C-alpha positions in Angstrom: 100.5 166.2 61.5 102.5 165.0 58.5 101.3 161.8 56.6 103.8 159.0 56.4 105.4 158.0 53.0 107.5 155.1 52.2 111.0 155.7 51.4 112.7 156.3 48.3 115.8 157.0 48.4 116.6 156.8 44.7 113.8 159.9 44.2 115.8 161.7 47.5 119.1 161.5 45.8 117.7 162.6 42.5 116.6 165.8 44.2 119.9 166.4 45.0 122.3 165.6 42.1 120.1 165.9 39.2 123.4 164.3 36.7 122.9 160.9 38.5 119.3 160.7 37.1 120.0 161.7 33.3 120.9 165.3 33.6 123.1 167.1 32.3 126.6 167.7 34.0 128.1 164.1 36.0 128.3 163.4 39.6 130.2 160.8 41.3 128.3 158.3 43.0 130.4 158.3 46.2 129.6 162.1 46.8 128.3 163.4 49.9 125.2 165.1 49.1 124.6 168.2 50.8 121.4 167.8 52.0 119.1 164.5 52.4 115.8 163.4 54.3 116.0 161.3 57.6 115.3 157.4 56.7 113.1 155.3 59.4 112.9 151.9 59.2 109.7 150.5 61.9 109.7 147.3 63.0 107.7 145.1 65.6 104.7 148.0 64.9 101.2 145.9 65.6 99.6 148.5 67.4 97.9 152.0 65.9 98.3 155.5 66.2 102.3 155.4 66.4 103.7 159.3 65.6 107.6 160.2 65.5 108.9 163.5 65.8 112.2 165.6 64.2 114.2 167.8 66.0 110.8 168.7 68.2 109.0 169.7 65.0 108.2 167.8 61.7 106.0 164.6 62.6 105.3 161.2 61.3 102.6 159.2 61.7 103.1 155.1 61.4 100.8 152.5 61.0 102.6 149.6 59.6 106.0 148.4 59.9 108.5 149.5 57.1 110.3 151.3 55.7 109.8 155.5 56.1 111.2 159.5 55.8 110.8 162.4 57.5 109.7 164.9 54.7 112.3 167.6 55.5 115.6 168.2 54.2 118.4 168.5 56.3 122.0 169.4 55.7 124.7 166.5 56.3 127.0 167.1 59.1 124.2 169.1 61.1 122.7 167.4 64.5 119.5 165.7 64.7 117.2 164.1 67.3 114.0 161.2 66.3 111.7 160.7 69.1 108.5 158.6 69.8 105.7 161.6 70.2 102.3 159.4 70.7 102.9 155.5 71.4 100.8 152.8 69.9 97.8 151.7 71.1 95.2 148.6 70.6 97.4 146.8 71.4 99.4 149.1 73.3 103.0 148.6 72.6 106.2 150.7 73.8 108.4 151.9 70.6 112.5 152.6 71.3 114.0 155.0 68.8 117.6 153.2 68.3 120.4 155.6 67.2 118.0 158.3 67.3 120.2 161.3 67.4 123.3 162.7 66.7 125.0 163.9 63.1 122.8 163.5 59.9 125.2 161.3 57.2 125.6 161.1 53.7 126.5 157.8 53.4 123.7 155.4 51.7 123.2 153.2 55.3 122.5 156.1 57.2 119.0 156.4 59.0 117.0 155.4 62.4 115.5 152.6 63.7 111.9 152.1 65.5 111.5 148.7 67.4 107.9 148.5 69.1 106.8 145.9 71.7 104.2 145.0 73.1 103.3 146.1 76.7 102.2 142.5 78.0 102.6 143.8 81.8 102.3 146.6 84.1 103.2 147.5 87.4 103.0 150.3 89.5 105.4 150.4 93.2 104.8 152.7 95.6 107.4 153.4 99.4 105.4 154.0 102.3 106.4 157.5 104.0 104.8 156.6 107.4 105.1 152.6 107.8 107.9 150.0 106.6 105.7 148.7 103.8 106.4 148.8 99.6 103.7 147.8 97.8 103.1 146.3 94.6 100.1 146.9 92.0 98.9 145.7 88.6 98.0 148.5 85.9 95.3 147.0 83.5 94.4 149.0 79.9 91.8 150.8 81.6 94.1 152.4 84.2 92.8 150.8 87.1 94.8 149.9 89.7 94.9 146.2 92.0 97.1 145.0 95.0 98.9 142.5 93.7 100.7 142.6 97.2 102.9 144.3 99.9 106.5 143.5 101.5 108.2 144.6 104.8 111.1 147.2 103.8 112.1 147.2 107.2 112.2 151.2 107.1 110.0 154.2 105.8 111.3 155.1 102.4 110.9 158.4 100.2 112.3 157.7 96.9 112.7 154.8 94.7 113.8 153.9 91.1 113.8 151.1 88.5 116.9 149.3 86.3 116.2 150.5 82.8 115.6 146.8 82.0 112.9 146.8 85.2 114.7 143.7 86.4 115.6 145.3 89.5 113.9 147.9 92.1 115.5 150.2 94.4 114.2 152.7 97.8 116.1 154.6 99.8 116.0 154.8 103.5 116.4 157.7 105.6 116.1 156.8 109.0 118.3 153.9 108.6 120.5 155.1 106.3 120.2 152.3 103.8 119.6 151.5 100.0 116.7 148.6 100.2 117.0 146.7 97.0 114.1 144.0 95.1 114.3 141.5 92.2 111.2 142.4 89.9 109.2 139.2 88.9 108.2 141.0 84.8 106.2 138.5 84.6 104.0 138.9 87.8 105.1 141.9 89.5 106.2 140.2 93.0 109.4 141.5 94.3 112.4 139.3 96.1 114.8 140.7 98.3 118.4 140.8 96.6 121.0 138.7 98.7 123.2 141.4 100.8 120.3 144.0 100.8 119.7 146.4 102.6 123.1 148.1 101.6 124.8 150.5 104.0 124.6 154.6 102.9 127.6 156.7 104.5 125.4 159.8 104.1 122.7 160.4 106.7 119.2 160.4 105.6 119.3 159.3 102.0 115.9 160.2 100.7 115.7 160.1 97.2 117.6 157.4 94.3 118.2 157.8 90.4 119.7 155.1 88.7 121.6 155.8 85.2 120.7 154.9 81.8 123.4 152.3 81.3 122.1 150.7 84.4 125.6 150.4 85.8 125.1 153.2 88.6 123.1 154.0 91.6 123.0 157.6 92.9 121.2 158.5 96.4 121.1 162.2 98.0 121.6 162.6 102.1 119.5 165.4 102.9 121.2 165.4 106.5 125.1 164.7 104.7 124.3 167.0 102.3 126.4 164.8 99.9 125.5 162.5 97.0 126.8 158.9 96.7 127.7 156.5 94.1 127.3 153.0 93.7 128.1 150.1 91.1 125.3 147.6 90.4 125.7 143.9 89.7 124.5 143.4 86.3 123.5 139.9 87.6 122.6 140.3 91.0 121.0 143.3 91.4 123.5 144.0 94.8 125.5 147.2 95.1 128.6 148.5 95.8 130.2 151.5 96.9 133.4 152.7 94.7 134.1 155.5 96.8 132.0 158.3 94.9 131.0 160.6 97.7 129.9 163.8 96.3 129.3 167.1 98.2 126.8 168.7 97.5 124.5 171.8 98.5 122.1 172.1 101.7 119.8 169.7 102.0 119.3 167.5 98.7 116.0 166.5 97.9 116.3 165.6 94.5 118.6 163.7 91.9 118.0 163.5 88.2 120.2 162.1 85.1 120.2 163.4 81.6 118.7 160.1 79.4 122.5 160.4 77.7 123.6 159.4 81.1 126.2 162.4 80.9 125.0 164.6 83.3 123.7 164.8 87.0 121.7 167.6 88.5 120.4 167.7 92.4 117.9 169.7 93.8 119.5 171.5 97.2 116.9 173.1 98.6 118.2 174.9 101.8 120.4 176.6 99.2 117.8 177.2 96.7 120.0 175.9 93.6 120.5 173.0 91.3 123.8 171.5 91.6 125.4 170.0 88.3 127.8 167.3 87.7 129.5 165.3 84.7 129.0 161.8 84.9 132.3 159.0 84.1 130.4 156.6 82.0 133.5 154.1 83.4 133.5 154.8 87.1 130.1 156.6 87.7 132.4 159.6 89.8 131.1 163.0 89.5 132.9 166.1 88.8 131.2 169.6 89.1 129.8 171.1 85.7 131.3 175.0 84.9 129.0 177.6 86.8 127.2 174.9 89.4 125.6 175.6 91.6 122.5 177.9 89.4 120.0 179.5 91.3 116.6 178.7 90.7 115.0 182.5 91.0 115.5 184.6 94.4 115.8 183.9 97.9 111.6 183.7 97.7 112.1 180.4 95.8 113.6 176.6 96.7 114.8 173.7 94.6 112.4 171.4 95.6 112.6 168.3 93.1 113.7 168.3 89.7 111.7 166.9 86.4 113.5 165.9 83.5 112.5 166.7 80.0 112.7 163.2 78.3 115.2 164.4 75.2 117.4 166.2 78.2 117.2 169.5 76.8 115.6 171.0 80.1 115.3 170.8 83.2 111.9 171.8 85.5 112.0 172.8 89.2 109.3 173.1 91.5 110.2 175.8 93.5 107.8 174.9 96.6 106.3 178.5 96.3 103.3 179.0 93.3 106.2 178.5 90.5 108.0 176.7 88.7 111.2 177.1 87.3 112.3 176.2 83.8 116.3 176.1 82.7 117.8 174.9 79.5 120.7 172.1 79.6 123.7 173.0 77.3 124.8 168.9 76.1 128.0 169.9 75.6 128.3 171.2 78.9 125.7 170.4 81.3 125.4 174.3 82.2 122.0 175.5 83.2 120.7 178.2 81.9 117.1 180.1 82.9 114.3 179.9 80.4 113.1 183.3 79.5 109.7 184.0 81.3 111.0 181.4 84.2 109.8 181.1 87.3 106.2 180.0 85.7 103.1 180.4 87.8 101.4 177.6 89.0 98.0 178.9 90.0 98.5 176.8 93.0 100.4 176.7 96.7 104.0 174.8 97.4 104.6 173.0 93.8 106.5 170.0 94.9 107.0 167.4 92.0 107.1 167.3 88.5 106.6 165.2 85.9 106.6 165.4 82.0 105.0 163.0 79.5 106.9 160.6 77.3 106.6 163.0 74.6 108.1 165.8 76.3 105.2 168.1 75.3 103.7 168.5 78.6 104.8 169.3 82.3 102.6 168.2 85.3 103.4 169.7 89.2 101.4 169.0 91.9 100.3 171.6 94.4 100.7 170.3 97.9 98.6 172.9 99.8 96.0 173.5 97.3 95.5 170.1 96.8 96.0 170.8 92.7 98.2 170.1 89.8 98.7 172.2 87.2 99.5 171.3 83.5 101.8 173.1 80.7 102.2 172.7 77.3 105.8 172.9 76.7 107.7 175.0 74.2 110.0 172.4 72.1 112.4 175.1 71.1 112.3 177.5 74.2 110.9 175.3 76.9 108.7 178.0 77.6 105.8 177.0 80.0 102.0 177.7 78.5 99.2 176.7 81.5 96.6 174.3 79.7 93.2 175.3 79.7 91.4 174.6 82.9 94.7 174.1 84.8 95.4 173.4 87.2 93.3 171.0 88.4 91.4 169.5 91.3 92.8 166.9 93.4 92.3 167.2 97.0 94.7 164.6 99.5 97.8 166.4 99.5 99.2 165.6 96.2 102.6 164.3 96.4 104.8 162.4 93.8 103.8 162.3 90.2 104.7 159.4 87.6 103.8 159.3 83.8 103.2 156.0 82.7 105.7 154.9 80.0 103.4 154.1 77.6 102.1 158.0 77.3 98.7 157.6 78.2 98.1 158.4 82.0 99.7 160.0 84.9 99.7 158.6 88.2 99.6 160.7 91.5 100.4 159.9 95.4 97.9 161.4 97.5 99.2 161.2 100.7 96.8 162.4 103.2 93.9 160.0 102.0 96.4 157.4 101.2 95.5 156.7 97.9 96.9 156.7 94.3 95.0 158.8 91.4 95.8 158.1 87.8 94.7 160.2 84.8 93.9 159.7 81.1 96.2 162.4 79.5 93.8 163.1 75.9 95.6 164.4 72.6 95.9 167.9 74.5 97.5 166.6 77.4 94.5 167.3 79.9 94.0 164.8 82.6 91.0 163.2 83.5 90.2 160.9 86.4 89.8 156.9 85.0 86.9 154.8 86.4 87.4 154.0 89.9 90.1 156.5 91.0 91.6 157.4 93.2 93.0 153.6 94.0 93.1 152.9 97.9 96.7 152.0 98.9 95.5 150.3 102.3 97.7 151.4 105.4 100.4 152.6 103.2 100.8 156.2 102.9 102.0 156.8 99.4 105.3 158.5 98.4 107.7 157.3 95.5 105.8 156.0 92.1 107.8 153.9 90.1 106.3 152.5 86.9 106.8 149.2 85.0 106.0 148.1 81.2 107.0 145.4 79.4 
């Protein structure tokens, strides 16, 4: 791990233009240097352990707010990406990189800002696949869940999602063909119904949903209608309106996900054993198939059960509902998917169903429904290849289904359907999960399905 150093812009430019620092020759002060470091300004940091990462390789440890720089010299005009590899603890905070990717600029004003805020509240919401409830839990610093209460959702539901600001929660309800909508009290976690909800879905059996990073659009995949229905989200009320965005997709779409930059949407078509890709119009939300779509998962022995997106939008992971998970690279320019060398990767379990990346993108976790286990991998940050972690797969029991990473990067949550519980697992620095004290936590009469985690 690289140690931090205070930014010294003058030193950087001296190494690039000797004449400007008293050497021979002459260099215009406006001349763009060929290489430079990437400056970072960190604000609001109160916790310890913040680690940033540049382009999936060089790391930078930060202990205080201030100005820093990565050590490596990078070419002006080349692309870069700065991400949070590890969130700070004591107190727990979420740090967000602002303008963290793009093209390296030679201008003196170029740089990346990292803003850190305290995690003052954390809540978990669980849908009910066997009844009509929707449950809210508080989530303390030790990883323990405590039931806040339930609301009558009016229907059983599988999919759920929060808007990026955490102000609204939505569920996909298969039987009545609707989407439920709730406003979230971010101080207490309590849910209140949005006016006009539930909202009708044109297709049959909406099962899952995904919300664009902009918070402007919501998409739901209809399992029996074989469509993706798009909605506009009212930024004030959370109400949904249907702008006429209905897109045909492959047989029995069981999951949808959106890249972090909001450019592409992907749908897992179970019966077609493929992933369908679409570009998203940033203004209207309409979908257009990307070149080469659909993309086969592997062969006729595998299925596209669900999807998990790498936090940087580089890789897409697809549990095959057999004994493997497929990995694909995403072409940011076109949205085209390409199978990672060596894919699919064995899980060591049976009926791989759901997957989730940790917040750093360094680790991937896959639930194996029939073998009651969790497969864990390290993710090669360049190729996307998966390597099982020592001890994987890890025994969970109780028919594990949905899996979600807590935004602070410390915990992993898993729906354990047959026992009506939620498992919470602490993740160590090597990505290895260990059950927290008291886990798994009872969900009462609720059969947990999708999990949505709010941290603010």
